[in-house]
C-alpha positions, 0 to 999 in steps of 0.5 A, a space after each residue: 516575458 512570461 517564463 511559465 509557458 516554455 514548460 507548458 508547451 504541448 509536446 506535439 509542437 516539439 516532437 511531432 503529433 505521432 510521437 506526442 500521441 504515444 507519449 500521452 496515451 502510454 506514458 501520460 506525458 503531455 507537455 514539455 515539463 512532463 517530459 523533462 520530469 520523465 527521468 531515466 530509470 537507470 544508466 548503462 555504461 559503455 563498459 558495463 552492461 545491464 545484467 542479463 541474468 537479472 531481467 524480469 519476465 513479462 516486462 518491457 526491458 531495455 538492455 545494452 549488449 554485444 552480439 555473440 552469434 547469429 544464425 538463420 534456421 529453417 522450420 516447417 519443412 524449409 518453408 519458414 525461416 527464423 533468425 536466432 541471435 545470442 547476445 551477452 553481457 558477461 553476466 548471462 546470455 539472452 536469445 533474440 528471435 526474428 521471424 519471416 520477412 523481419 529477418 533481413 535487416 537484423 541479419 545484416 546489422 547484428 553481426 558478431 561483435 556488434 554492440 547495440 541497445 535492445 528493447 522488448 518483452 522478456 519471455 521464456 521459450 523452451 526453458 530459455 529467456 528470449 526477446 522476440 522481435 526486439 527493437 534495436 539501436 546500434 551503438 557505433 564503435 569508439 571511432 565513430 563517436 561523432 555519429 553516435 547520439 550517445 556521446 557520453 559514457 553513461 547511456 540513459 535508459 528511460 521507462 519505455 513502452 513497446 510503442 516507444 523505445 527508450 532511445 526514441 524518448 531520449 531523442 525527444 528529450 534532446 529536443 526539449 532540454 533547452 527549455 530546462 533553463 526556464 524551469 521555475 525553482 520552487 525551493 526557497 534560495 535560503 533552503 537551496 544554499 543551506 543544503 548545497 543543492 544545485 539549481 533546478 535547470 542544472 539538475 534537469 540537465 544532469 539527470 538526462 545527460 550526465 557525464 559522471 556518476 557524480 552528476 547523477 547523484 547531485 541531480 537526484 539529491 536536488 530533484 528528491 528535495 523538490 518532490 519531498 518539499 513541495 508535497 510536505 508544504 501542501 500537507 503543512 498548509 492543510 494542517 495549518 488550515 485544519 488548525 484554524 477550523 472551529 470544533 467543540 472541545 470535548 472533555 470527559 466529566 468527573 464521575 461520568 461514563 468514562 470513569 464508570 467504564 474504567 472502574 470496571 476494567 479488569 486490567 490496567 492500561 499499558 504505559 503506551 496506552 496511557 501516553 497515547 490516550 493523553 495525546 488524544 484527550 489533549 486534542 479533544 479538549 481544544 476548539 479545533 478538530 483533532 486529526 490524529 492517526 493511531 497506529 500500532 502493532 497488531 494486538 496492541 490494544 488500539 480498540 481500547 484506546 479508541 473506545 475510551 476516546 468515544 466514551 469521553 466524547 459521549 460524556 461531553 454530550 456528543 456522539 461518536 461514530 466508528 466506521 469499519 471497512 466490512 460488515 463482519 468487522 462492524 459486527 465484531 466491533 459492536 460485539 466486543 464493545 458491548 461486551 467490554 462496556 457491559 450494562 454501560 452499553 444499555 443506556 435507557 434500557 431496563 437493567 442498563 446503567 444510569 450512566 450508560 449510553 446506547 451502542 447502535 449498529 448500522 450496516 447496509 444489509 440490516 432489516 427495515 425495522 432494525 434500520 429504522 430504529 438505528 436511524 432514530 437512535 442517531 437523530 434523537 441522540 439516544 445512541 451515544 456510540 454508533 458502529 457501522 460500515 459505509 451505510 453510515 455515510 448515506 444521506 439519510 443518516 442524521 446525527 444529533 451531535 456528532 463529536 468524534 469519528 473513528 475510522 478503522 483500517 484507513 487504507 480500505 476507505 476512500 477519502 470521500 467516505 471520511 469526508 462525507 462522515 465529517 460533513 455530518 457534524 454541526 461543526 467539523 467533528 474530531 477525527 481518529 484514524 486507526 491502521 491495523 498494521 504498523 506503517 513506517 514513519 515516512 509513509 505516515 508522513 507522506 500518505 497520512 501527512 495531514 494527520 498527527 501520529 500516535 504510536 502504540 508499540 507495547 503489547 498488553 500483558 497476558 499476550 502470548 508469543 506466536 511461533 511461525 513456521 514455513 511449511 514447504 508442501 511441495 518439497 516436503 509433503 510430510 511437513 503438511 501432514 504434520 501441520 494437520 496433526 498439530 491442529 488436532 493436538 491444539 484442539 485436543 488441548 481444548 483450543 481452536 484453530 483457523 485455516 485461511 485460504 485465498 479464495 472462496 471457491 463458489 466459482 465467482 472467483 477472486 484471487 487473494 491479491 489481484 495486483 500480486 506481482 508476477 513471480 519470476 522463476 519457472 517453478 514458481 510460474 507452475 505453482 502460480 498456474 494452479 488456481 488458489 486454494 478455496 475455502 469450500 473445497 479445503 473445508 470439505 477435504 479437511 472434514 473428510 481427511 486429516 481433521 475428520 471428527 472435528 467440528 469444522 465450519 466455513 466463513 467468507 464475505 459472500 455469506 448472508 450477514 446473519 449466517 456470518 454472525 452466527 458462525 462467528 458467535 459459534 466459534 467465539 463460544 467454542 462450539 466450532 473447533 476449526 474455522 476455514 475462512 478467507 481474509 474476512 478474519 484479517 482484522 479485529 476478530 478476537 477469540 482468545 481461545 484460538 491458538 493455531 492458524 494454518 495459512 494455505 497458499 501463503 505466498 499469495 498474500 502480502 507480508 503485512 496481510 500475513 502479519 495481520 492474519 497471524 495476529 488473530 492467534 496468541 490473544 489469550 494465555 496459551 502460545 500461538 502457532 502460525 503455519 505458512 503453507 506454500 508450494 513455492 520452491 526454496 530459492 524463490 522470492 515468495 519463499 524469502 518473503 514468507 521466511 521474513 514473516 516467520 523470522 520476526 513478530 515486529 510489524 514495523 520491520 515487516 512493513 518496511 520489508 513489504 514496502 521495499 518489495 512493492 513499488 512506491 505507487 502501491 505503497 501510496 495506494 490509489 486514493 493517494 493518486 495525486 501524491 503518487 504521480 508526483 513522486 518520480 524520484 523520491 523513494 518513501 523508504 530509502 529517503 526517510 531523512 529527506 522526507 523528515 527534513 523536508 517536513 520540518 522545513 515546510 512547517 517553518 515556511 508555512 508558519 511564517 508565510 501560510 499563503 506563500 506570498 513571498 515564494 511565488 515559484 513555490 506557489 506555482 509548483 504547488 498549484 501544479 501538484 495540487 490540480 483540482 483532483 489532488 487538492 480534493 484528495 488532500 482536503 478530504 484527508 
């Protein structure tokens, strides 16, 4: 008998069409297997209740608590009635309200002393936390144990929705649990026994209906291994397949462009840059495409490493393309690369070097003539290096011989774009991906698991330290006044400053980060209601007020490309003293004379984004200063985040903090939807060891048996993870 179908059985046959419809629409659960992998979020113990004090606002919550008081109140001159019930769990109290005809049943059920599970959306009314019209399920006393569907001491609480409470999900799980016996085990027996992991059917049983905390721990260990291992096998097979692809080896030639460039460098490379360069050049010299991730601290000189790799490929007769996420950044890279190369960037032009090549810029908003010339340079091979935005990916763009693709700022690029560009080589080109902010090792292994990783962790000599301070504008307004004085002092000393705002302010509005988690406390909620500060308004206020007499300009993403470029050139040349901008300056902007940055409404930016922005100052010999202005109250989570940024300049440490505060899903991002939805139990940060060990095991398994012929159950699990859409995602990695 074929065992697979038991878990592929549609839910409507088991739990009925109405429940199945809600599960499909709201929880994305369609089969028995999906429901078995819908794990409890936490477990309530009979003796110990969810801490009411820690309830998140505006989220659907499930709590187990005891009724303290219940009373009926009238309002509207006696015409309306409402039932107010106070429940407690020892850590705090929560008010429940029922209105109108809906009060009779709860009034009868919820007598003081009664224990129940309550589910609803937590909100604040009259400065008190409350649940309006919650659904509830009574928990019988110890004597009625037989009647109670929660016979165990541990009550599973499932991720639920307003349409389907946790206890209803639990009843559906009861209906499908017998099928767990037929779950196929993807882990090779040797791995399972070697690591003392329990069999999969037992793990599913223990995660849903544990008797002890040890049951939960054993089940979690096992289920985390499944997720980590299956994902790492998928990535290991990708790497294995990539290693079989043909590519043209690209070795720099003696006395060529790279040597000429190195001879002109006014500084020596750091040890880190030397080490990473060797890793990259070794990859380029093989006849299989390089797939490498170059990550490192903000300002660690990644562009220099990437440029030398590009020059090596040009030496070897190929072309190199650098893909940037925005026009401002593409122009900035083009400007800094042509400056670094000098006459070597003017190959074929009068006054250019004999060893030089042409460095071409291609963006979407170029004029027709400029664009025509750029396309011609690419197809004839005249341009050895091309820097551009998504415009490089269009069908019309043809290369003479594309040998290397450098992708800057990976997480802003969909995987499709990388794929399109890779398809433009005669054979697959080598690929180098750069990330602007450091990412923890395990995220690199998961999100970029198909790439080998190089890390730059030293800052080049001559970089100055940056001092960062939080400016609490609401609690201490005089701190803000002092911040503007500090900006004036920097300018008087011959330096320049940035002021960063979350939005542009020309009424087509956009917040800094629309997915920003909702803040918790009331004081924060009030600060959140005010629209984020805007570039246009702040620039006007500063020019009229605290910074009057200074040359202030603005820069944002909706300006015309030529205007943006002109503003950046004036700022780089020192003609503008203060630049008020959105996050368009976040990456790659390099003005060594800029020493101060004031970030307005800093609480509206993510931790990594703040670190990235801060990296724009302190790039010269004078020390940098970064001021994080916020109106959030002292005890708020937002202030704690800003405090963390002020406390360290270590981007790797901050990226961990950032990830711990965001949900796993955001970490893995939308492009990684396949990976993301497959991680239900695994936490990318906490489970670092499991991920690293799973990667080693996966490499061993794939090296021995690339097609997994000996492991049919693993193949089946892999096929489930990599349905078409996800397979595509990994392919394009």
